[in-house]
Structure formats: C-alpha cells, structure tokens
Backbone as CSV, one residue per row, in Angstrom:
resi,resn,N_x,N_y,N_z,CA_x,CA_y,CA_z,C_x,C_y,C_z
1,MET,-8.611,31.725,49.629,-7.158,31.602,49.676,-6.539,32.936,50.063
2,THR,-5.468,32.870,50.818,-4.791,34.100,51.190,-3.885,34.556,50.077
3,GLU,-3.627,35.871,50.040,-2.738,36.407,49.031,-1.304,36.078,49.401
4,SER,-0.463,35.866,48.376,0.930,35.567,48.632,1.631,36.789,49.203
5,SER,2.621,36.538,50.055,3.347,37.634,50.689,4.205,38.359,49.672
6,SER,4.291,39.684,49.827,5.114,40.476,48.929,6.533,40.625,49.469
7,SER,6.758,40.125,50.691,8.077,40.224,51.302,9.062,39.297,50.614
8,SER,10.325,39.713,50.592,11.361,38.875,50.017,11.918,37.904,51.030
9,GLU,11.480,38.023,52.291,11.963,37.135,53.336,11.335,35.752,53.172
10,PRO,12.079,34.680,53.453,11.502,33.335,53.377,10.416,33.143,54.418
11,ILE,9.435,32.325,54.080,8.320,32.070,54.981,8.339,30.601,55.365
12,PHE,8.440,30.328,56.666,8.425,28.961,57.159,7.160,28.783,57.977
13,SER,6.135,28.259,57.332,4.843,28.126,57.987,4.596,26.672,58.373
14,ALA,3.889,26.477,59.460,3.545,25.126,59.893,2.534,24.524,58.921
15,VAL,2.707,23.263,58.621,1.781,22.570,57.727,0.454,22.365,58.438
16,ASN,-0.611,22.561,57.706,-1.950,22.335,58.237,-2.192,20.830,58.332
17,GLU,-2.065,20.292,59.540,-2.175,18.844,59.735,-3.595,18.337,59.495
18,ALA,-4.570,19.220,59.530,-5.953,18.794,59.305,-6.271,18.670,57.823
19,ALA,-5.419,19.257,56.987,-5.654,19.227,55.544,-5.135,17.931,54.937
20,GLY,-5.499,17.711,53.692,-5.002,16.558,52.963,-3.593,16.800,52.458
21,VAL,-3.182,16.013,51.477,-1.831,16.079,50.922,-1.918,16.070,49.405
22,LEU,-1.013,16.809,48.762,-0.851,16.717,47.324,0.384,15.870,47.039
23,TYR,0.196,14.769,46.311,1.296,13.907,45.913,1.582,14.119,44.420
24,LEU,2.827,14.412,44.090,3.253,14.479,42.696,3.864,13.129,42.356
25,VAL,3.214,12.402,41.450,3.588,11.008,41.195,4.168,10.863,39.787
26,PRO,5.462,10.570,39.669,6.043,10.347,38.341,5.444,9.109,37.689
27,SER,5.171,9.207,36.404,4.649,8.066,35.650,5.691,7.609,34.635
28,PRO,5.635,6.356,34.200,6.635,5.836,33.260,6.694,6.670,31.986
29,ILE,7.907,6.849,31.455,8.054,7.596,30.207,7.877,6.693,28.994
30,GLY,7.716,5.406,29.227,7.515,4.468,28.122,7.173,3.094,28.656
31,ASN,8.140,2.447,29.241,7.959,1.107,29.787,7.133,1.168,31.064
32,LEU,6.001,0.460,31.096,5.104,0.521,32.250,5.736,-0.040,33.517
33,GLY,6.828,-0.798,33.366,7.499,-1.338,34.539,8.297,-0.311,35.298
34,ASP,8.502,0.853,34.695,9.317,1.893,35.329,8.486,2.785,36.235
35,ILE,7.828,2.171,37.204,7.084,2.912,38.212,7.433,2.303,39.555
36,THR,7.510,3.116,40.594,7.945,2.599,41.887,6.785,1.947,42.636
37,PHE,7.148,1.047,43.567,6.132,0.433,44.421,5.391,1.506,45.213
38,ARG,6.131,2.510,45.670,5.503,3.566,46.458,4.493,4.348,45.626
39,ALA,4.822,4.602,44.354,3.884,5.336,43.493,2.567,4.582,43.375
40,ILE,2.645,3.283,43.212,1.426,2.474,43.106,0.641,2.518,44.414
41,GLU,1.356,2.426,45.543,0.691,2.491,46.846,-0.038,3.825,47.024
42,VAL,0.615,4.917,46.641,0.005,6.241,46.783,-1.235,6.356,45.906
43,LEU,-1.127,5.912,44.661,-2.260,6.005,43.741,-3.452,5.183,44.228
44,LYS,-3.187,4.087,44.926,-4.277,3.258,45.452,-4.863,3.842,46.740
45,MET,-4.127,4.753,47.376,-4.527,5.284,48.677,-5.268,6.610,48.603
46,VAL,-4.974,7.452,47.588,-5.528,8.807,47.563,-7.026,8.813,47.270
47,ASP,-7.639,9.956,47.531,-9.070,10.108,47.269,-9.352,10.452,45.809
48,LEU,-8.399,11.157,45.171,-8.617,11.629,43.802,-7.299,11.637,43.054
49,ILE,-7.349,11.250,41.776,-6.180,11.303,40.905,-6.429,12.348,39.825
50,LEU,-5.521,13.309,39.710,-5.575,14.292,38.637,-4.693,13.800,37.500
51,ALA,-5.193,13.872,36.277,-4.455,13.347,35.134,-4.380,14.389,34.028
52,GLU,-3.178,14.579,33.484,-3.018,15.500,32.357,-3.867,15.034,31.179
53,ASP,-3.884,13.734,30.938,-4.742,13.133,29.915,-5.351,11.885,30.551
54,THR,-6.654,11.888,30.771,-7.302,10.781,31.467,-7.201,9.479,30.684
55,ARG,-7.102,9.558,29.358,-6.967,8.334,28.557,-5.599,7.703,28.761
56,THR,-4.547,8.528,28.721,-3.194,8.013,28.914,-3.023,7.452,30.317
57,SER,-3.433,8.215,31.311,-3.311,7.748,32.691,-4.226,6.559,32.956
58,GLY,-5.364,6.521,32.282,-6.289,5.408,32.453,-5.668,4.082,32.077
59,PHE,-4.850,4.074,31.047,-4.166,2.849,30.630,-3.233,2.363,31.733
60,LEU,-2.486,3.294,32.328,-1.578,2.949,33.416,-2.347,2.450,34.643
61,LEU,-3.414,3.141,34.993,-4.182,2.778,36.180,-4.855,1.416,36.016
62,ARG,-5.368,1.134,34.838,-5.977,-0.183,34.601,-4.931,-1.290,34.677
63,HIS,-3.738,-1.007,34.156,-2.666,-2.009,34.163,-2.327,-2.434,35.586
64,TYR,-2.356,-1.479,36.514,-2.025,-1.789,37.908,-3.268,-1.938,38.794
65,GLU,-4.411,-2.077,38.167,-5.681,-2.321,38.862,-5.933,-1.286,39.955
66,ILE,-5.772,-0.031,39.566,-6.021,1.091,40.472,-7.376,1.687,40.116
67,HIS,-8.274,1.663,41.057,-9.643,2.114,40.809,-9.965,3.293,41.721
68,LYS,-9.662,4.469,41.243,-9.913,5.691,41.978,-10.545,6.727,41.051
69,PRO,-11.296,7.695,41.591,-11.831,8.761,40.736,-10.690,9.513,40.046
70,VAL,-10.882,9.807,38.763,-9.866,10.505,37.978,-10.486,11.751,37.356
71,SER,-9.799,12.883,37.486,-10.259,14.131,36.894,-9.145,14.741,36.050
72,PRO,-9.508,15.450,34.974,-8.480,16.071,34.136,-7.851,17.284,34.800
73,TYR,-6.541,17.411,34.627,-5.809,18.589,35.097,-4.719,18.880,34.076
74,HIS,-4.873,19.977,33.333,-3.930,20.284,32.265,-3.836,21.799,32.098
75,GLN,-3.006,22.218,31.151,-2.728,23.651,31.000,-3.956,24.463,30.598
76,HIS,-4.985,23.811,30.091,-6.172,24.542,29.643,-7.211,24.739,30.753
77,ASN,-7.089,23.982,31.853,-8.093,24.147,32.916,-7.488,24.422,34.294
78,GLU,-6.151,24.405,34.416,-5.546,24.505,35.740,-5.848,25.834,36.440
79,HIS,-5.873,26.936,35.685,-6.169,28.223,36.313,-7.602,28.253,36.866
80,ARG,-8.479,27.578,36.176,-9.894,27.612,36.552,-10.200,26.745,37.766
81,ILE,-9.483,25.631,37.931,-9.872,24.680,38.979,-8.914,24.634,40.171
82,VAL,-7.816,25.388,40.128,-6.818,25.255,41.187,-7.392,25.606,42.560
83,ASN,-8.188,26.654,42.649,-8.760,27.026,43.951,-9.690,25.940,44.493
84,HIS,-10.480,25.349,43.605,-11.394,24.278,44.020,-10.617,23.079,44.554
85,LEU,-9.496,22.750,43.910,-8.682,21.622,44.367,-8.075,21.903,45.736
86,VAL,-7.626,23.124,45.934,-7.072,23.498,47.235,-8.151,23.393,48.317
87,GLU,-9.354,23.833,48.012,-10.454,23.739,48.968,-10.736,22.287,49.354
88,GLN,-10.645,21.389,48.361,-10.864,19.972,48.656,-9.782,19.442,49.600
89,MET,-8.532,19.839,49.380,-7.450,19.380,50.265,-7.564,20.014,51.638
90,GLU,-8.010,21.262,51.700,-8.226,21.903,53.007,-9.305,21.160,53.796
91,ALA,-10.225,20.521,53.093,-11.285,19.746,53.741,-10.825,18.331,54.089
92,GLY,-9.573,18.006,53.745,-9.024,16.711,54.158,-8.755,15.715,53.052
93,LYS,-9.106,16.048,51.804,-8.894,15.101,50.711,-7.410,14.991,50.350
94,THR,-6.996,13.773,49.992,-5.650,13.572,49.469,-5.740,13.420,47.954
95,ILE,-4.816,14.072,47.240,-4.861,14.122,45.779,-3.502,13.751,45.211
96,ALA,-3.502,12.959,44.147,-2.280,12.631,43.408,-2.363,13.255,42.027
97,LEU,-1.247,13.810,41.575,-1.192,14.405,40.237,-0.303,13.559,39.339
98,LEU,-0.868,13.124,38.213,-0.150,12.357,37.201,-0.105,13.159,35.907
99,THR,1.066,13.249,35.283,1.133,13.785,33.932,1.327,12.625,32.967
100,ASP,1.313,12.919,31.671,1.325,11.839,30.681,2.547,10.941,30.815
101,ALA,3.697,11.528,31.108,4.923,10.752,31.237,5.943,11.564,32.027
102,GLY,6.612,10.915,32.975,7.645,11.597,33.739,7.110,12.283,34.984
103,THR,7.912,13.195,35.516,7.604,13.851,36.777,6.779,15.114,36.560
104,PRO,5.643,15.260,37.232,4.842,16.481,37.100,5.674,17.719,37.409
105,GLY,5.462,18.764,36.620,6.180,20.009,36.834,7.395,20.183,35.958
106,VAL,7.924,19.089,35.393,9.076,19.167,34.489,8.528,19.278,33.069
107,SER,8.350,20.523,32.606,7.704,20.804,31.317,6.297,20.231,31.249
108,ASP,5.657,20.092,32.391,4.284,19.598,32.492,3.560,20.397,33.580
109,PRO,2.224,20.374,33.590,1.474,21.112,34.607,1.781,20.619,36.023
110,ALA,1.856,21.521,36.965,2.009,21.210,38.396,2.307,22.474,39.190
111,PHE,3.040,23.413,38.577,3.531,24.583,39.322,2.411,25.347,40.020
112,LEU,1.341,25.655,39.313,0.266,26.463,39.904,-0.322,25.795,41.135
113,LEU,-0.554,24.496,41.039,-1.169,23.777,42.146,-0.202,23.655,43.324
114,VAL,1.060,23.391,43.047,2.062,23.308,44.116,2.166,24.650,44.840
115,ARG,2.243,25.731,44.080,2.356,27.057,44.691,1.144,27.369,45.560
116,ALA,-0.039,27.043,45.065,-1.254,27.317,45.829,-1.280,26.500,47.119
117,CYS,-0.833,25.254,47.052,-0.797,24.415,48.255,0.189,24.976,49.285
118,VAL,1.351,25.395,48.820,2.355,25.958,49.728,1.819,27.217,50.392
119,GLN,1.132,28.055,49.621,0.564,29.286,50.172,-0.478,28.995,51.245
120,GLU,-1.162,27.861,51.121,-2.209,27.515,52.082,-1.741,26.502,53.116
121,ASN,-0.410,26.278,53.176,0.177,25.380,54.182,-0.293,23.932,54.055
122,ILE,-0.577,23.535,52.819,-0.945,22.151,52.541,0.319,21.379,52.166
123,ARG,0.491,20.209,52.748,1.701,19.428,52.525,1.770,18.943,51.081
124,VAL,2.944,19.076,50.484,3.204,18.606,49.126,4.337,17.591,49.183
125,GLU,4.126,16.424,48.590,5.163,15.401,48.515,5.398,15.038,47.056
126,CYS,6.651,15.153,46.619,7.011,14.752,45.264,7.770,13.438,45.345
127,LEU,7.199,12.391,44.776,7.845,11.093,44.785,8.987,11.073,43.766
128,PRO,10.085,10.380,44.058,11.137,10.227,43.060,10.695,9.232,41.994
129,GLY,11.214,9.419,40.799,10.829,8.489,39.745,11.236,8.965,38.369
130,ALA,10.532,8.482,37.377,10.929,8.664,35.977,10.893,10.120,35.540
131,THR,11.888,10.496,34.762,11.882,11.756,34.021,12.785,11.559,32.808
132,ALA,12.373,12.038,31.657,13.030,11.667,30.408,14.442,12.212,30.262
133,PHE,14.706,13.408,30.802,15.999,14.015,30.488,17.174,13.329,31.186
134,VAL,16.932,12.630,32.309,18.042,12.001,33.028,18.659,10.848,32.233
135,PRO,17.895,9.845,31.779,18.527,8.794,30.972,19.112,9.318,29.671
136,ALA,18.469,10.321,29.066,19.002,10.888,27.823,20.351,11.547,28.070
137,LEU,20.464,12.279,29.168,21.716,12.947,29.504,22.804,11.937,29.815
138,VAL,22.486,10.932,30.603,23.489,9.955,31.030,24.033,9.154,29.855
139,ASN,23.150,8.751,28.927,23.644,7.922,27.817,24.101,8.723,26.600
140,SER,24.137,10.046,26.730,24.555,10.888,25.599,26.059,10.837,25.361
141,ALA,26.824,10.467,26.385,28.292,10.473,26.336,28.848,11.900,26.299
142,LEU,28.014,12.885,26.648,28.466,14.270,26.751,28.692,14.613,28.227
143,PRO,29.529,15.622,28.518,29.821,15.958,29.917,28.555,16.263,30.705
144,MET,28.456,15.687,31.888,27.269,15.906,32.715,27.619,16.401,34.101
145,ASN,28.888,16.819,34.296,29.256,17.380,35.593,28.560,18.721,35.834
146,SER,28.181,19.380,34.732,27.415,20.627,34.818,26.537,20.718,33.579
147,PHE,25.235,20.893,33.778,24.324,20.957,32.635,23.154,21.875,32.970
148,CYS,22.411,22.270,31.937,21.213,23.081,32.145,20.055,22.467,31.364
149,PHE,18.896,22.468,31.984,17.684,21.935,31.358,16.868,23.098,30.818
150,GLU,16.609,23.096,29.511,15.909,24.211,28.872,14.484,23.861,28.452
151,GLY,14.076,22.615,28.581,12.720,22.229,28.207,12.445,22.442,26.735
152,PHE,11.228,22.896,26.411,10.852,23.147,25.025,11.280,24.554,24.608
153,LEU,11.809,24.681,23.413,12.175,25.988,22.863,10.923,26.809,22.566
154,PRO,11.014,28.134,22.620,9.890,28.962,22.153,9.589,28.618,20.698
155,LEU,8.315,28.573,20.348,7.951,28.202,18.977,8.219,29.333,17.993
156,LYS,7.899,30.564,18.382,8.071,31.705,17.476,8.698,32.881,18.210
157,LYS,7.899,33.582,18.991,8.360,34.794,19.662,9.508,34.482,20.624
158,GLY,10.606,35.162,20.442,11.737,35.002,21.336,12.660,33.849,21.017
159,ARG,12.345,33.081,19.991,13.158,31.899,19.673,14.593,32.285,19.287
160,GLN,14.743,33.280,18.385,16.073,33.680,17.946,16.897,34.255,19.090
161,THR,16.281,35.092,19.909,16.979,35.668,21.063,17.427,34.574,22.020
162,PHE,16.566,33.593,22.219,16.858,32.475,23.107,18.060,31.686,22.594
163,LEU,18.076,31.401,21.305,19.169,30.621,20.727,20.480,31.408,20.720
164,LYS,20.408,32.698,20.480,21.619,33.528,20.518,22.246,33.494,21.908
165,ARG,21.407,33.542,22.927,21.924,33.487,24.295,22.575,32.142,24.582
166,LEU,21.936,31.075,24.132,22.461,29.734,24.399,23.725,29.433,23.605
167,ALA,23.974,30.178,22.548,25.181,29.954,21.749,26.444,30.152,22.577
168,GLU,26.356,30.921,23.664,27.503,31.169,24.533,27.517,30.255,25.760
169,GLU,26.546,29.382,25.873,26.448,28.492,27.031,27.551,27.430,26.986
170,THR,28.292,27.284,28.088,29.387,26.314,28.124,28.969,24.972,28.723
171,ARG,27.828,24.957,29.397,27.367,23.694,29.980,26.638,22.850,28.938
172,THR,26.563,21.555,29.168,25.731,20.681,28.346,24.279,21.115,28.493
173,MET,23.554,21.152,27.392,22.163,21.621,27.393,21.205,20.477,27.054
174,VAL,20.052,20.489,27.701,19.046,19.450,27.485,17.733,20.103,27.061
175,PHE,17.142,19.571,25.990,15.890,20.116,25.451,14.883,18.991,25.245
176,TYR,13.613,19.333,25.338,12.535,18.451,24.898,12.050,18.945,23.538
177,GLU,11.608,18.022,22.698,11.077,18.411,21.395,10.075,17.379,20.907
178,SER,9.179,17.822,20.046,8.211,16.901,19.452,8.800,16.345,18.157
179,PRO,8.363,15.166,17.728,8.915,14.591,16.500,8.656,15.443,15.260
180,VAL,7.549,16.174,15.226,7.229,16.968,14.039,8.103,18.214,13.925
181,ARG,8.723,18.626,15.048,9.561,19.824,15.011,11.052,19.526,15.126
182,LEU,11.416,18.252,15.201,12.816,17.904,15.439,13.738,18.443,14.355
183,LEU,13.405,18.226,13.093,14.302,18.654,12.013,14.462,20.175,11.991
184,LYS,13.390,20.897,12.228,13.486,22.361,12.269,14.414,22.800,13.392
185,THR,14.271,22.170,14.544,15.105,22.543,15.681,16.572,22.203,15.418
186,LEU,16.842,21.032,14.855,18.224,20.678,14.532,18.811,21.645,13.505
187,LYS,17.993,22.067,12.552,18.459,23.038,11.556,18.787,24.373,12.220
188,ASP,17.942,24.792,13.172,18.219,26.027,13.906,19.498,25.886,14.738
189,PHE,19.689,24.730,15.333,20.895,24.489,16.123,22.149,24.586,15.247
190,ILE,22.079,24.044,14.051,23.215,24.123,13.121,23.545,25.585,12.822
191,GLU,22.498,26.388,12.629,22.706,27.803,12.321,23.371,28.549,13.474
192,TYR,22.950,28.267,14.705,23.427,29.044,15.847,24.623,28.413,16.566
193,PHE,24.782,27.094,16.458,25.857,26.419,17.185,26.930,25.819,16.279
194,GLY,26.652,25.710,14.978,27.642,25.166,14.051,27.433,23.687,13.776
195,VAL,27.837,23.257,12.592,27.573,21.881,12.148,28.337,20.848,12.962
196,GLU,29.460,21.234,13.567,30.308,20.265,14.260,29.959,20.087,15.736
197,ARG,29.058,20.927,16.260,28.703,20.807,17.681,28.126,19.412,17.928
198,GLN,28.611,18.743,18.963,28.191,17.375,19.256,26.833,17.349,19.965
199,CYS,26.062,16.333,19.655,24.751,16.203,20.286,24.328,14.741,20.326
200,CYS,23.269,14.499,21.048,22.637,13.178,21.073,21.133,13.399,21.082
201,VAL,20.442,12.738,20.164,18.982,12.798,20.129,18.446,11.438,20.563
202,SER,17.687,11.443,21.650,17.087,10.211,22.171,15.593,10.231,21.910
203,ARG,15.083,9.115,21.453,13.634,9.008,21.245,13.160,7.627,21.690
204,GLU,11.884,7.548,22.031,11.278,6.285,22.488,12.049,5.689,23.673
205,LEU,12.519,6.538,24.572,13.290,6.057,25.722,12.515,5.023,26.530
206,THR,13.194,3.971,26.919,12.708,2.835,27.707,11.780,1.913,26.924
207,LYS,11.492,2.222,25.668,10.602,1.389,24.871,11.401,0.422,23.990
208,LYS,10.696,-0.460,23.311,11.321,-1.497,22.496,12.213,-0.907,21.410
209,PHE,11.789,0.191,20.795,12.540,0.773,19.682,13.303,2.035,20.099
210,GLU,13.797,2.040,21.334,14.596,3.174,21.806,15.770,3.433,20.869
211,GLU,16.023,4.719,20.619,17.140,5.105,19.747,17.875,6.292,20.355
212,ASN,19.204,6.218,20.327,20.053,7.322,20.767,21.028,7.621,19.635
213,ALA,20.768,8.703,18.903,21.599,9.071,17.751,22.636,10.088,18.192
214,ARG,23.911,9.695,18.175,24.998,10.556,18.642,25.874,10.983,17.479
215,GLY,26.418,12.190,17.559,27.324,12.688,16.532,27.265,14.194,16.449
216,SER,27.777,14.733,15.348,27.683,16.175,15.144,26.245,16.542,14.798
217,LEU,25.917,17.818,14.938,24.565,18.256,14.579,24.234,17.905,13.142
218,GLN,25.202,18.060,12.236,24.958,17.747,10.824,24.699,16.255,10.635
219,GLN,25.489,15.421,11.300,25.300,13.977,11.171,23.942,13.534,11.695
220,VAL,23.560,14.082,12.824,22.275,13.702,13.412,21.120,14.232,12.565
221,TYR,21.269,15.439,12.044,20.238,15.986,11.154,20.081,15.100,9.916
222,ASP,21.192,14.721,9.293,21.134,13.871,8.099,20.474,12.535,8.414
223,HIS,20.757,12.000,9.592,20.183,10.711,9.985,18.656,10.784,10.062
224,PHE,18.140,11.804,10.726,16.693,11.886,10.921,15.959,12.432,9.697
225,SER,16.670,13.085,8.802,16.012,13.589,7.593,15.692,12.462,6.621
226,GLN,16.206,11.273,6.870,16.009,10.148,5.963,15.037,9.102,6.509
227,LYS,14.309,9.446,7.564,13.417,8.452,8.161,12.200,9.133,8.773
228,ALA,11.164,8.340,9.000,9.996,8.842,9.719,10.354,8.964,11.193
229,ILE,9.952,10.069,11.807,10.327,10.332,13.192,9.106,10.135,14.082
230,LYS,9.230,9.246,15.060,8.139,8.982,15.986,8.657,9.033,17.418
231,GLY,7.741,9.227,18.345,8.092,9.178,19.753,8.499,10.525,20.325
232,GLU,8.522,10.589,21.647,8.954,11.802,22.333,10.461,11.951,22.189
233,ILE,10.928,13.202,22.096,12.328,13.489,21.784,13.011,14.235,22.924
234,VAL,14.247,13.819,23.226,15.120,14.577,24.123,16.416,14.854,23.340
235,ILE,16.808,16.126,23.298,18.055,16.518,22.643,19.056,16.943,23.709
236,VAL,20.230,16.333,23.674,21.316,16.722,24.566,22.414,17.329,23.693
237,LEU,22.772,18.570,23.984,23.680,19.336,23.140,24.906,19.768,23.934
238,ALA,26.075,19.554,23.375,27.303,19.957,24.037,27.366,21.473,24.176
239,GLY,27.999,21.930,25.248,28.196,23.372,25.431,29.311,23.887,24.564
240,LYS,29.472,25.204,24.571,30.487,25.839,23.723,31.895,25.451,24.193
C-alpha cells in the first residue's frame, strides 16, 4: 500500500477499474423487513461478506437465503487484516461490510477500511439504509433543523470535559448508549444540563416493544429507574 499524502491539497485520483469494490451495506436496526432490495442484491452478488458479528449477520443472511463466505471484521481485528482485504480487492474481489445494526461507520467499524480503499483508488459505495439515530431524532419532537451526533460518550477519561463542553451546545444532540449505562448517563446529564432539560430516550427501535420516553431529564430518569432496561438506546437531548 502507498503512504497517504501529507499535502493538505485534495486528491482526485482515478478509480482502479481493474480492482473490486467495497460496499457498505446498512443492516436492519431491529425489524428484519427494514432492508432495501438493493442491499439484498449486493449481498447475493459479492465475493465476500465482512461481519462485525458473524452470528448476528448470519441470522440476517439465512433469513434472506444469502449464501456467501462470511468473515469477521471488528474493532479487535481491523488493524491486523485491513491490508489483506485491500489486496483482495486489488485482485478483483468485491466485498460487502455489514455491522450488527445500522450503517457501517456510524459508531461501528468501517473507517480504517474505507480510508485504505480510498488511498489505493478502490471504489467504495455506501448504500442508503437503516441507522438508529434518524428515527430517534425525528420522533423525539425536539428541534431537528440543526443537530449534532455525538455517538457514545467517553466511559472514563475525558468524560467530564466532554460534558462540560456540550453544556454550551445549542443544537439538539444525539447519543448512543447501552442499557446498562443508561441511568448513569442520564444522571450525568442532569448534573451538567439540569433536571428540566428536555430529552427523548428511544429503545428497541422498529421492534415490537419499541419505546420513546419523552420529557425532562428528571422525568425520563425516574421512568427508567423503575424498570428493567433492555435493547439498544438512542438519547436525543435538547440544546441549551
């Protein structure tokens, strides 16, 4: 692989037409019906499917009767295998990347492989499709004319500094969170943003037991402190 340019000037390089293609394929965030016809066509056409979790993706692939080789690609092995994957595409292989739910690269692995492909003039196509923060933002009833996506909060180092900075943010903010850390995060939000700041917590989006809890931070915290919390979480928080 060639080294990336140190110049600040943009680089417009011709795509290597002899090479394969990297397809970023969004997967359903819950309901298996939320996948596009094109995504299914691509998954049936490629030479190899990369999966963040082969068990999770395997369920989806079996449901749509997609029978292709599947290899793991996640944060623990991406640095080690990225060059090998690029070499395969340079030899003409087409590869699709699936993460557990939603669009690859949105708080999920993809960046390293996309960057390496761009550096080697390999075509990258990102299919449109599911991502959790869009439905959560739209149904939050909070302003969405301007918003910022913050993904997962730092767990320890830098968390307080991060929250202090966001306390002055005027745009609607969107976060991802795990169910086991939701109450801690809501408690931190109360400390830095105040009990009356409006928010919406969405969980199990697109599934049978989808829930969107709207209200002040204190109201939403009280609601979830009285029940078992399951499912992936999206928090939409009003700006200052």
